[in-house]
N, C-alpha and C positions, 0 to 999 in steps of 0.2 A: 252556276248550274243548279237548278232546283232539285231538291231531294225527292225521290219517288214517295208517293203516298200509298199506304197499304191499309186495306180494310179487311179485317178478319171477322167472319161470321160463323158462329157456332150454333148448331141446331141439334135437337133430339133426332134419333133415327126414326123418321116419320112412318116407315112401314112396319115398325114394331118387330124387328128381327130378334129371334131368341139366339143371340150369338155370344151370350155370356159376359156382356159388358157390365161394368160396375153399377151403373145407373141406367136403367132401361125404362123410361116413362112410357106409358101407353098413350098413343095418340088415336083419336077417333075420326073416322070418316074422311080421310085426307082426299079421297076422290070425289066427295060430295060437292055439289055446286057451291055450297056455302064456303067450305074450306078452299076450294079452287079459287074462288074470288078473293079470299084472304091471301093466298099464296101469290096470286097475280099482283096484288097490291104490294106485297113484300118485294117482289122482283122489280116493280116499277120504282119503288123507293131506292133499291140498290142501284138501279140504272142511273140515278142522279149522280152517283159517285163516278160514273164514266170509266168503268174498268176496262183495261186493255188486255188483261190476262186473268184467267180464272183457274184456280186449283181446287179440286174436290177430293174427298177422302174415298179413294178407290185404288185398286191395284191393277186391274186389267179390263179389257174390252171397252174402255171408256170412249175413245174416239170412233171406234167402229159403231157403237150404239149411237153416239152423237151424230155422226154422218147419216145414219139411217133415219134418225129423228128429223134432221134437216131436209131429207129427201121424202119425208112423209111416210116412211116405212117402219116407224117405231112409235108405239103408243106409250106415253109417259106412265110410269108406275107410281106408286105412292112414295117411292124413294126420294129423299131430299136432293140427291144428285140430279135426278130428272126434274123434279118439281121446281127447284130454284136454279141449279147450275145450268141445265140445258136451256131453260127459258131465258135466263139472263144472258147467256152467251149468244143465243140466237138474236135477241133484241139488240145486242151490242155488235152483232156481225163478227163475232170472234170465231175463227175457223177451227181452232184446236184448243181443247181443254188440257190441263195438266193434272196428272194423278199424283196424289200425295197420301201417305198413310203412316200411322204411328203404330208400331207393333213391338213395343218394348215392355219389360216387366216394370211394375210400379215400385217394387222394392220396399223402400221405407215410406211410401205414401201413407198419410194418416188414415185413409179409408181401409188400408190393408189390416190395420189393427182391429177395426170394427168388423170387417167382412172376411178376414183371413180364414176363419174356421169353416166357411162355406166352400164346398167342393167346386162350385161353378166359377169361383174366382181364383182358383189355383194357378191358372195361366198368367194372371196379372200380378199376384203378390208373391 
């Protein structure tokens, strides 16, 4: 029996939420035609892996929004879940996405020593 293959993709939060994450790079114009063409190319590249399941970093409303998108009743936002996850799942004809999220303290993570004095990182360190 063949072992399953797993592909993990990490991205920045494309819509630039101010949610207190340790590293929050600024992304520009995700909804611009240029960036949309680039994101479509990323999704096409990921499609070559032929995923049968997709998990994205979110806790709620995931499949309700995804079904609305499939029915033409949801416009994609700049969020990476919508831009990459929804597009790829639709292309692969995946009916349901899986929600996963990480919400633990970093504790002794090396960045906490550097950033620990900043109040916005208190929830992480």
